[in-house]
C-alpha positions in Angstrom: 15.4 -6.6 -15.3 14.7 -7.3 -19.0 15.4 -4.7 -21.7 12.9 -1.9 -21.6 12.0 -2.4 -25.3 10.4 -5.7 -24.5 6.7 -5.3 -23.9 5.7 -8.4 -21.9 6.8 -8.8 -18.3 8.5 -12.1 -17.4 6.5 -13.8 -14.6 7.4 -16.9 -12.6 4.1 -18.2 -11.3 4.2 -20.8 -8.5 1.0 -22.7 -7.8 0.0 -26.0 -6.1 -1.0 -28.3 -8.9 -1.6 -28.4 -12.7 -5.0 -26.7 -12.6 -6.9 -28.8 -15.0 -9.3 -31.8 -14.5 -9.3 -33.8 -12.3 -8.2 -30.7 -10.4 -11.6 -29.0 -10.4 -11.7 -27.4 -6.9 -12.4 -23.7 -6.6 -8.7 -23.1 -5.9 -7.7 -24.8 -9.2 -10.4 -23.0 -11.2 -9.3 -19.6 -9.8 -5.7 -20.3 -10.5 -6.4 -21.5 -14.0 -8.4 -18.4 -14.8 -5.6 -16.1 -13.7 -2.9 -18.2 -15.5 -4.7 -18.5 -18.9 -5.8 -14.8 -19.0 -2.4 -13.5 -17.8 -0.5 -15.5 -20.4 -1.9 -13.2 -23.1 -0.2 -10.2 -21.5 3.0 -11.7 -20.0 5.7 -14.3 -20.5 4.4 -16.8 -18.0 6.4 -19.7 -16.6 4.3 -21.8 -14.2 5.9 -24.2 -11.7 3.5 -26.7 -10.1 3.0 -30.3 -9.0 1.2 -33.0 -11.0 -2.6 -33.3 -10.7 -3.3 -36.2 -12.9 -4.4 -33.9 -15.7 -3.9 -34.5 -19.3 -1.1 -32.0 -20.1 -2.5 -31.4 -23.5 -5.4 -29.5 -21.7 -2.9 -27.0 -20.4 -2.9 -23.7 -22.2 -0.2 -23.5 -24.8 0.7 -19.9 -24.0 2.5 -20.9 -20.8 5.8 -22.6 -20.2 4.8 -25.4 -17.8 7.3 -27.0 -15.4 5.7 -30.0 -13.6 7.6 -31.1 -10.5 6.3 -34.5 -9.6 3.5 -35.2 -7.2 2.5 -33.6 -3.9 3.0 -35.5 -0.7 0.3 -37.9 0.5 -0.9 -38.1 4.1 -0.6 -35.6 6.8 1.1 -37.1 9.9 4.7 -36.1 8.9 3.6 -32.5 8.5 3.5 -32.2 12.3 7.3 -32.0 12.3 7.5 -29.4 9.5 7.6 -25.7 10.1 5.1 -25.3 7.3 1.3 -25.9 7.6 -0.1 -29.0 6.1 -1.3 -27.3 2.9 2.2 -26.0 2.2 4.0 -29.1 3.4 2.3 -31.2 0.8 3.9 -29.3 -2.0 7.3 -28.8 -0.3 8.9 -31.7 -2.1 12.6 -32.1 -3.2 11.4 -32.1 -6.9 9.7 -28.8 -6.5 12.7 -27.3 -4.7 15.0 -28.5 -7.4 12.9 -27.1 -10.2 12.5 -23.8 -8.3 16.2 -23.4 -7.8 16.8 -24.0 -11.5 14.2 -21.4 -12.5 15.5 -18.8 -10.0 19.0 -19.3 -11.3 18.1 -19.1 -15.0 15.4 -16.4 -15.1 15.7 -12.7 -14.9 12.1 -12.3 -13.6 10.0 -9.1 -13.3 7.7 -10.7 -10.8 7.4 -14.0 -8.8 3.9 -15.0 -7.9 3.1 -17.2 -4.9 -0.5 -18.4 -5.6 -2.2 -19.6 -2.5 -0.9 -20.2 1.0 0.1 -23.6 -0.3 3.2 -21.9 -1.8 4.4 -20.6 1.6 7.2 -23.2 1.5 8.7 -21.3 -1.5 8.8 -18.0 0.3 12.3 -18.4 1.9 13.9 -19.2 -1.4 12.1 -16.4 -3.2 13.2 -13.9 -0.6 16.8 -14.9 -1.1 16.4 -14.4 -4.8 14.9 -10.9 -4.2 17.9 -9.9 -2.1 20.0 -10.4 -5.2 17.4 -8.9 -7.6 15.8 -6.1 -5.6 13.6 -4.8 -8.5 11.7 -8.1 -8.8 8.1 -7.8 -7.5 6.8 -10.5 -5.1 3.1 -11.1 -5.5 0.9 -13.1 -3.1 -2.4 -14.3 -4.6 -4.6 -15.0 -1.7 -7.7 -17.2 -2.1 -9.3 -16.3 1.2 -8.5 -15.4 4.8 -6.9 -18.8 5.4 -6.6 -18.6 9.2 -10.3 -18.0 9.8 -11.4 -20.5 7.2 -9.2 -23.3 8.6 -10.2 -22.4 12.2 -13.9 -22.9 11.3 -13.1 -26.2 9.5 -11.3 -27.6 12.5 -14.1 -26.6 14.9 -16.6 -28.3 12.7 -14.8 -31.7 12.4 -15.7 -34.5 14.7 -12.2 -35.5 15.7 -10.4 -36.9 18.7 -8.5 -34.8 21.2 -5.1 -35.9 19.9 -6.1 -34.9 16.3 -7.6 -31.7 17.5 -4.3 -30.8 19.2 -2.5 -31.5 15.9 -5.0 -29.3 14.1 -4.4 -26.5 16.5 -0.7 -26.7 15.9 -1.3 -26.6 12.1 -3.6 -23.6 12.7 -0.8 -21.7 14.4 1.5 -22.4 11.4 -1.2 -21.2 9.0 -1.4 -17.9 11.0 2.3 -17.5 11.0 2.9 -18.2 7.3 -0.2 -16.2 6.1 1.2 -13.2 8.0 4.6 -13.8 6.4 3.2 -13.9 2.9 1.2 -10.7 3.4 4.0 -8.8 5.1 6.9 -9.9 2.8 5.1 -9.5 -0.5 5.1 -6.3 -2.6 1.6 -6.9 -3.9 -1.1 -8.8 -2.1 -4.4 -9.7 -3.7 -7.8 -10.4 -2.1 -10.6 -12.3 -3.7 -13.4 -10.4 -1.9 -13.6 -7.1 -0.1 -14.6 -9.1 3.0 -10.9 -10.1 3.3 -9.7 -6.5 3.5 -10.5 -6.0 7.2 -8.5 -9.0 8.5 -5.6 -8.4 6.1 -5.4 -4.8 7.3 -5.1 -6.0 10.8 -2.1 -8.1 9.8 -0.5 -5.3 7.7 -2.4 -1.9 8.0 0.3 0.1 6.1 -0.2 -1.5 2.7 -3.0 -1.4 0.2 -4.4 -4.5 -1.4 -5.5 -5.4 -4.9 -9.0 -6.9 -5.4 -8.8 -9.8 -7.9 -12.2 -11.4 -7.7 -12.8 -14.5 -9.9 -13.6 -14.2 -13.6 -15.8 -16.4 -15.7 -15.0 -17.8 -19.1 -17.2 -20.9 -19.3 -20.6 -21.6 -20.7 -23.1 -18.7 -20.8 -26.8 -19.5 -21.2 -28.3 -16.4 -22.8 -31.9 -17.0 -21.9 -34.0 -19.3 -19.8 -37.6 -19.6 -18.5 -38.5 -21.4 -15.4 -42.2 -22.6 -15.4 -44.5 -25.0 -13.7 -43.3 -27.6 -16.2 -39.7 -27.3 -14.9 -39.1 -30.3 -12.6 -39.5 -29.6 -8.9 -35.8 -30.3 -8.4 -32.9 -28.5 -6.7 -29.2 -28.9 -7.3 -26.3 -29.0 -5.0 -23.2 -28.4 -7.1 -19.5 -28.8 -6.3 -16.7 -31.3 -5.8 -16.7 -33.3 -2.6 -13.1 -34.6 -2.4 -11.9 -32.6 0.6 -13.1 -33.0 4.2 -14.6 -29.5 4.3 -16.9 -30.1 1.2 -17.8 -33.5 2.4 -18.9 -32.1 5.8 -20.9 -29.4 4.1 -22.8 -32.0 2.1 -23.5 -34.2 5.1 -24.6 -31.3 7.3 -27.0 -30.1 4.7 -28.5 -33.5 4.0 -29.0 -34.1 7.7 -31.0 -30.9 7.9 -32.7 -30.8 4.5 -33.5 -34.4 3.4 -36.6 -35.0 5.4 -38.4 -31.7 4.9 -37.6 -31.5 1.2 -38.5 -35.0 0.3 -41.7 -34.7 2.3 -42.5 -31.6 0.2 -42.0 -33.6 -3.0 -38.7 -31.8 -3.9 -36.1 -33.8 -5.8 -32.5 -33.5 -4.7 -29.6 -33.9 -7.1 -26.0 -33.7 -6.0 -23.5 -33.1 -8.8 -19.7 -32.8 -8.6 -16.6 -34.9 -8.1 -17.2 -37.3 -5.3 -15.5 -40.5 -3.9 -17.2 -43.8 -4.3 -17.2 -44.3 -0.6 -19.0 -41.0 0.1 -21.4 -41.6 -2.8 -22.4 -45.0 -1.4 -22.8 -43.6 2.1 -25.1 -40.8 0.9 -27.2 -43.1 -1.3 -27.5 -45.6 1.5 -28.6 -43.1 4.1 -30.6 -40.8 1.8 -32.0 -43.1 -0.8 -34.0 -40.4 -2.6 -31.0 -38.3 -3.3 -29.6 -38.5 -6.9 -25.8 -38.5 -6.7 -24.4 -37.9 -10.2 -20.7 -37.3 -9.7 -18.8 -35.0 -11.9 -20.8 -33.5 -14.8 -18.9 -32.0 -17.7 -21.9 -30.1 -19.2 -24.2 -28.4 -16.8 -26.6 -27.0 -19.3 -29.0 -29.9 -19.5 -28.7 -30.6 -15.8 -29.7 -27.0 -15.0 -32.6 -27.0 -17.5 -34.2 -29.7 -15.4 -34.0 -27.9 -12.0 -35.7 -24.9 -10.4 -32.9 -23.7 -8.1 -29.4 -24.3 -6.8 -28.4 -24.5 -3.1 -25.4 -22.9 -1.5 -25.2 -24.5 1.9 -21.6 -24.0 3.0 -21.4 -23.8 6.8 -17.6 -24.2 6.7 -15.1 -22.1 4.7 -15.0 -18.6 3.5 -14.1 -16.6 0.4 -15.8 -16.4 -2.9 -17.5 -19.6 -4.1 -16.7 -19.9 -7.7 -19.7 -22.2 -8.3 -21.8 -19.1 -7.7 -20.8 -18.0 -11.2 -21.8 -21.3 -12.7 -25.2 -20.7 -11.1 -25.5 -17.2 -12.4 -24.3 -17.8 -16.0 -26.3 -21.1 -16.3 -29.3 -19.1 -15.0 -29.9 -21.3 -12.0 -31.6 -19.4 -9.2 -29.5 -19.2 -6.0 -30.9 -20.0 -2.6 -28.4 -20.3 0.2 -26.8 -19.3 3.5 -26.2 -15.6 4.0 -22.5 -16.1 5.0 -21.8 -18.4 2.1 -22.9 -15.9 -0.7 -20.2 -13.3 -0.9 -18.9 -11.1 -3.7 -21.9 -11.1 -6.2 -22.8 -7.6 -7.4 -26.5 -8.4 -7.1 -28.7 -7.7 -4.1 -30.0 -10.3 -1.7 -33.8 -10.7 -2.1 -33.6 -9.7 -5.8 -30.6 -11.6 -7.3 -30.6 -14.4 -4.8 -32.4 -15.6 -1.6 -30.5 -16.2 1.6 -31.1 -17.0 5.3 -28.7 -17.5 8.2 -29.2 -21.2 9.2 -29.6 -24.6 7.6 -33.0 -25.1 9.2 -34.2 -21.8 7.8 -32.8 -22.7 4.4 -34.9 -25.9 4.2 -38.0 -23.9 5.1 -37.2 -21.2 2.5 -36.7 -23.8 -0.3 -40.0 -25.4 0.5 -41.7 -22.0 0.6 -40.4 -20.7 -2.8 -40.0 -23.9 -4.9 -43.5 -23.5 -6.4 -43.2 -19.8 -7.0 -41.7 -20.1 -10.4 -42.2 -16.4 -11.3 -40.0 -15.4 -8.3 -37.4 -18.0 -9.3 -37.4 -16.8 -12.8 -37.0 -13.2 -11.6 -34.0 -14.2 -9.4 -32.1 -15.8 -12.2 -32.7 -13.0 -14.6 -31.7 -10.3 -12.1 -28.5 -12.1 -11.1 -27.5 -12.7 -14.8 -28.2 -9.0 -15.6 -26.2 -7.7 -12.7 -23.2 -10.0 -13.2 -23.1 -10.1 -17.0 -20.2 -7.6 -17.4 -18.6 -8.0 -14.0 -16.5 -11.1 -14.3 -14.0 -10.7 -17.2 -10.8 -12.6 -16.6 -9.0 -10.4 -19.1 -9.7 -7.4 -17.0 -8.1 -9.2 -14.0 -5.0 -10.0 -16.1 -4.7 -6.4 -17.1 -5.0 -5.2 -13.5 -2.2 -7.6 -12.4 0.1 -6.5 -15.3 -0.4 -2.8 -14.5 0.2 -3.5 -10.8 3.5 -5.2 -11.2 4.6 -2.4 -13.6 3.6 0.3 -11.2 1.5 1.9 -13.9 -1.9 1.9 -12.2 -2.5 2.3 -8.4 -6.2 3.3 -8.7 -7.4 -0.3 -8.1 -5.5 -0.6 -4.8 -7.7 -0.6 -1.8 
């Protein structure tokens, strides 16, 4: 270990890709928040793959090691012992860089961020046998097994592809368990993940690291009858899960909403092919693609929709809604982790058909919409500090504070 007179712990942080645009998924935003805030309290070296991002965007307080690109495709992952999400990053370039860093660094902690880093676990375990005081930290993003099981059930795929998906799911289950059992510190993103994680390893306690927020904050807003009768569906649509969510919601909502005179805007990174398909099938939908500044977009809308029928965990775009003062209307199971009550800070129903009905019922009740955004903002205003999360992690690896373990 480093000399005790040094204040900052030395952390080797392993994550999937350089977490800057065009990497704008929830995973990347969460990883970036942890990395940037933790870099103020620790000597952070981050090893990741390329994402196509401008490296000048990366925070200067971190030593970045970029190890080529992740693998394309998925067919070859069938023969790997790792699940697809980890196989993509298990490249020779990454292994080489990791070996160099393990050989050269006297680390206080090694962080495996996301199940995508499962491929690094065997090498990290070998390092820990030689350096038993190092802390191994698993940063979970959700209960992966359940999330991926729901995805595979939702996809319209052939029997052969479904069999491959089931094989991948078994790998996810095995490696998620390994990451939880073999790590010294395991984080959860919401309290909802505690129950399944405790079934995997009931003896340990877990550290709650919910997302922080450090982007634009709109201090005040008023929704009136002059606000366009428009709703927003925010979020990137590059992966299959998010594409399916969009298509399922439009299939259910397009007819009743457009007949009610409600405008629909979809904003977020999207492929040309999917955009063209949506515009062709749903001509009254405005598909904008990625929007850098949400302020003006939100000013021209009465509510935002959270319609995720697939996937679990904390939806980071919830915080964009809250802090841009966009009222939240969504599915009950998709809105998790906000410290504001349903019915007062947001509206939710169990199914897509009920969601369309709810939107139509409330869209002209601008006073209720205004109350929703104000209550959500008030309840969340002090609850999402990234710096507090960094402080919690630093204390946890130093063994100085166990009060936040659950």
